[in-house]
N, C-alpha and C positions, 0 to 999 in steps of 0.2 A: 725955446723953453725960456726964451727972454722973459726977465721979470720973475722966475720962479721963486726966487727968494722972497720978495715982497709979497707973493700970492700967497707963500706959505705961512706967512706973519700974518696975514690978513685972515686967513681961515682959521687959525689957532686963535686969534684973539676974538674972533668972531663966535667960536666954540665955546672959549673960555667963559663969555659975557652970556651966550645963551643959554648955554647946557650944565656949564660949570664943570672943570676939569678936576679930577680929584689931586689933592695936594699930597706931598709927600707924607709919608706916614712915620711920626716918632717911633723909633726902633723898638717893636716889643709891645706898643701900645695898641689894643684893640678897641676902640670904641664905636660907636654907631657912625662918627664923622670919617672914620677910616676902611679899610679893607675887612670884610667881614668873611673872606674864605680862606684864610691863611690855614695852614696845618693846626690842627687842635693839638692842645697838651697830651691827649689820650694816644695820638699817634707816635709821638717821641716815647713816651711811656712805654708804649708796646713795643718798641725798636731796641729800646734798652732793655727790655725782658727778653726781647728775643736774642739780644748779642749774649746775654748772661746764659741762655740755654746752650750755646754755643761754647762758652766757655769751660775749660778742665776745671776740676776742683782745686780748692785752694788758689785762686787766680785773679788777678786785677789787670784791667785794662784802661790805659790812661790816654785821654785826649787833650788836646792843647786846641785854643782858638787862634784863627789866623793874627799876624802881628799887623798891626797899623803899617802901610807901606808908604813911603816918601817918594812923592814925584820930583821935587826940585825944592831946594832951600826951605822955607817955611809951610810949604804946600803938600798936603799927604793926597794921595789917591782915596777917590770917594771908598768908603769901607766894604769889604765883601768877606763874609764870614768861610771857614775853613768847612766843606760839604760834610765831612763826617761828623764834625762838632754841631753843625745844623742839623743834620738828619736825627741825631740823637737828643739834642736838648729844645732845639727851637730859639736858642738865644743867638741874636746878631748883633752882640757887642764883644769888643775885644778884651784882651788880657784876663781870660778865663781858663780854668783847668777842672776836666771833668775825670772823675774816677769812679768806675763801674766794678762792682766785686762780686765774685760768684757765689759767695755766701755772705750773711750781713758780717759787718765788721764794728767795732767799736770806735767811733770818731767824736772826739771832744766829748766822751762822757755819754754818747749814745748809740744804739746800734743800728745800722744803715747798710743796705746794699749798693749806696752811692751816694758821693758828695760832689757837690761842683763849687768853686771858689771863683767868686765873680768880683769885678770891680765894684766899688762903693759910689753912693751918690756923691755929687762935688759941685755945688752950687755954683763956683766961680768957673768951671770949665762947662758947665752946662748952658750957660748964658750964650757960650760960643757955639756950641756943638749940638744943643737940643737934651732932652731929658736922658738921664739914665735911669734903669731900672733898680740898681740898688740891691742889696741882701733880700728885703721885702719885696721888692717887684719880681726877681726871679722864682721867690717863695710860691708865687701865686702861678707858676708854670707848671707844676706838678712834681718837681723835682724832691727826692725825699729829705736831703739834707743841704743848705746853702749856707756857704760862710763866705766871710769876707778875704778876698786874696792877699790882704794883709797877714791872715793868720797861716797862710799855706807854710811860710818859712819857718815858724815854730813849732806846726804840730808835728806829733809823732805819728808817720803813716805806717810804722810797722813793717815797711818792705820785706825785710830779711824772714818775716814769718810766712810769705807766700812761695808756693811751689813753682807758680808762674807768674812773670810780669812781662806784659807786652804794652807797647806805646809807639807813637811816632811822633818826634818833635819837628818845629818848623824847620822847613828845609834850607831856607834863604838864610843870609847872614843878618842878623838883628843889630838893629841900631839901638843905643843906649841913650835914653832921653833922661839926662841929670837931676830934671824937675820931675820925674815920676819914677818912684821906686818900685811901683807895682805893675810896670808895662811888663810886656814879653821878655824881653830882655833879661830883667831881673829875675821874672818867675822861671825861665829856663836855668839860670843858674842855680837859683833854689832847687829846682827837681834834681839837677845832676847832683848837687850835694845830699840830696835824701838818696838817690840811688847809689851813691857811692857806698853808702853803708848797706846795701843789699849783696849778695853773693852774687857772682857772674853765673852761676849755673841756672839761677832761676829767671834770668833774662830772656825773654823769646819774642824778639822784635819781629821777626818774619810772620809770626801768627796775626798780627795785626792787620795785614793787608788781607789776608785771607777771610778773615771775620766779615771784613766791610764789603768785600767783595762777593760774599755769597748772600749777605743782608741786602746791598742795593741793586743787585741784578734782576731781582724780582720786585716788580711795583706794587704797592698796595692800591687799592682803589681811590684813596685819596691823593696819592701821588700822580694816578693816572688821570684823574679829572683835573689836575694842575697841569699837566703836560697836555693835555687836550686843549687847554686855554692857551698855551704858550705856541702852540703850532697853529692854532687858528689865528692869533694875533701875526704870525708870519705869512700866512696864507695871504690874508688881506694885505699884508706888505708887498708881496711877490705881486699879487694881481694889480695894484696900483700903478706898481713900477712897470710892468708890462703894458698898461695904458698909457702912462705917461713918456716912455721911453722915444727918444727921435735922435735924428744925427745933430751934431753940434753941443750936446750936452756934455758936461764933464761926469768922469766916473764918481768925482764927490757929489756931485748933483742927484745921481741915481741911489747913492749911500743915504743922502740927505731925506730920500723920499722914504726910503725903507724906514730908517730909524724915526722920522716923523710918525708914522702910521703904529710902530712900535708903542711910542709913548703915549699918542693919542688914544688908543685901546689899553692902557695901563701897565704895559710890560715896564718895570723898573730899569731894565739895562736891555743891550745887545748880549747875549750869551757868549760872544766872540765878536774880535774886531771884523766888522763886514767886509767881506771879499766882492771887489766889484771888478773885476778884470775883463777889459774889453781887447780886441785885436790880439797882439801879441802877448798881453798879460792875460787874455784868457788861458795860456799855457803854463801858467805860474799858479802852483797848487793853492798855497796860501798868500797871496799876493794882497798886500795891505796898503800901499801908499794911494791909490782911488785919485789921482791926479791928473790921469790923462783925457785929453779929447778925444770924444768917440766920434769921428769924422768918417764918412763913406762907408762901405760895408765892413761893419765890425760885428762879430759875435760878442757879448756879454755875459760872463759867466757871475753870478747872482748867487752867492754862497751867503747864506744869512740864519740868524735864529733868535727871535725874542726870547729873554729870560722873564718869566711870571714866577713871583714867588719862591724863588730858587733853583725852579726848574727851565731848563731851556730846549728849544726846537733846535733842528740844522736841516735846513731844505735848500737844495739847490735846482735853481732853473738856468738854463742856458737860451739866449733870446737874442733876435737879430735886431741891432740897433735901428735900421730903417725898417724894420716890420715885415721883411722877406726873406727868407732862408734862399741861398743861392744853392745850384745843383750840387756842388761839393759839400757845403754846410749840410744839405739835406742829408747827404749820404751819410756822413759821420753822425748827424744827431740820430738819424735813424737805429743806426746800428747800434748806438750807446743805448738807445730806448728798449731795444730787442734785449739786450744784455741785461738791463735792469729788471724787464717784465720777467727774465729766468731766471733771475736770482731772489725777487721777491718769491715765486712760486715755493723757492726753496726753505722759506724763512718758516718752517714748520716745526711744532713742538716735538721734541726728541731728536731733529736733525742736529749734526755737527753743526758749530759755529760758523765754521768756514765753508758749508754746504753752499749758500748764495754765492761767495766768491768764487767758487769752482766753476758754478754754473755761468756764471757772468763772462769769467775770463774766456772760457769754452766760446762762448759766442762772439767775443769780441778779437780773438786770435783768429778763429775762422772768416770774420766778416773782413776784417783788414786784408788777409791773404786774399781773398776775392776781389778786394779793390785794387789788389797790385802794392800795397803800401809796405807789407811785409811779406817774407818768402817762408817765413816758419814760425811756429807758436812762440819758439823760444824768443823771437824777437819782440815780442807784446811789450814786454817791461822797459822797452825804450818809450813808447807810448802811454803805457799805462803803469805806472811806477809805485801806485798806493793800494790798501786793501779796499773791499767793496764795503765793509760794515764794520761799525763799533758800535757798542752801548750807549745808550743815551739816557739823561736824567738830569741829577744836580751839576754833573760835568757835561760838557758837549763830547769830549770822548771819556764816558762814565765807566766807573769800575766794574768788573765783572769776571766769571771763571774762564771763560772761553772755551767751556765744554759744550754738551748738549743745550740747545735750546730750549728755555723752559718758558711755560705758560706766563703771560702778564710780565716778560722783559720787553724794552724797547731797543731795535738796532734800527740802524741806518742803513740802506742799500744805495749804494753811489759810484756805479762805474764810470767810467772816465775815458776820453782820447784827448792827448795833447800833442800835437804837432808843431814844433817851433820853427821858426824860419832856420833854413841849412839843414833841415833833416833830411836823411838820405831816401826820398822819394819825390815824386812828381811834384814842383813847387806850388802846381795849384791848389796842394792839400796844406801848404804852409801857415801858419798862425792861426789854424783853426784848433781851438780848444772846446769840449764839449764836457760838462758834467752834469748828472741828472740823479737828484738824490732825494729820497721820501724818508719819511720816519715811520717803523713799521712796529706795529704792535702784535707781539706773537701771543694768540690765542689758541683754544683748544678745537676751535673751527677753522682755524688757517689764518694766514696773515690778513692783519688789518691795516690799511694805507691810512695814516691818520692825515696826512698830507695831500691827498689826493683831491682836494678842493681846488688845487692849482692847475691848470691844465698843463699836459705832458705831450700831447702829439702836434705836430706841425700844423694841421689845419686850425686845431683848437687857440695855438697860440698865436697864428696870425690873425685870427678871426678877433681873439680878444684885443691884439694890439691896435687893431682898427678903431677901437672904440675910446672914447675921451673919460679921463680920471677925473674926479670932483677937484683934484688939484693942479689939472692942466689947465693952461692959459686960454 
């Protein structure tokens, strides 16, 4: 892979000049020059309506935008909205508060069943960080009442008049910006002052998580379309990695290939830090260092997901760096694949959420006993220490009820086997780590593997790895 960095640069530049790569879209501005497939205002309006229908009479649910997070000194991380706040509003700006009422309330002389407080326009800051929507811009997003967050401190919310109040504050410690009196630090203090006036018996914080789990667990058609796009981009990234991989590469070079394809195809971010663990690192579940050289016979566990318009994929493939599985690697790989197929079959409407896990672990324990790696099913947890599935959506580990599987939910099925060095088994198995993960849509006609476009069988993987990628030298 000599010269891969230069090659990626040349490819990127040639595409930029030849076809035009989309520029970053100003937050919440949708014109013909930018993305045209964002969630429509009607989606967010429908989600707020669905929330109100869940809420008991005379109640209010209160949502906070994510705070700006500091990376170091005067450099902040790129802003990412709180998923619940984005789900209900579509707003991707900080320093905002949303109140949803079960019945219309009088706010600032008007009857409304929702009000959002947002940051104002500020030309001195916008010249540095790009345009803000301000009150007028957010009013065009379909929310019933929009007010400046400067008004939040003084307005009477009548919280003591409600029978139920549910809310969720930002969890991490907030840094006070002395030059911004409307940042999340100050807004939280102002909210707590409002809350202090309410009787303790009306505060029902636990209901907040229940509402959002029920809502976000089942995806709408608009959400499924965005998830398909995120997963398709991830599939293309894994396919190009399979074609490009070869001994001598560094783990970070495999990460660069994946995330280059993400950006090339319009993904805003990785949905989570890309996991590229080779050799001994294939046995580290959430390995993130990605600095090791892939020398000799190594398996690479590539666990990645593109995030597209807020929705993330999560797809894992395990691949031999030299293009061929050894006998031992193939034995573990085929066992994990059989376990995954058993798990996917159980991803049916009405089955318990844990049914795929039970099916997969049954196959894994039996298979490891047949290989002589364990002596009883109870020993499986030594080599498989995580669950088989989680919900997927706005978060990579998305919220859900973990009850019966519902139509239009999306879950992962991701069994694995991890045998680190010095494990109590024949050393021929040491440093073999295998995980296979796909994103499964629960439908009335059975499970649909949304990431099936990436090969899973050994012959298919080895055949694909014999091909050249467009980014290969």
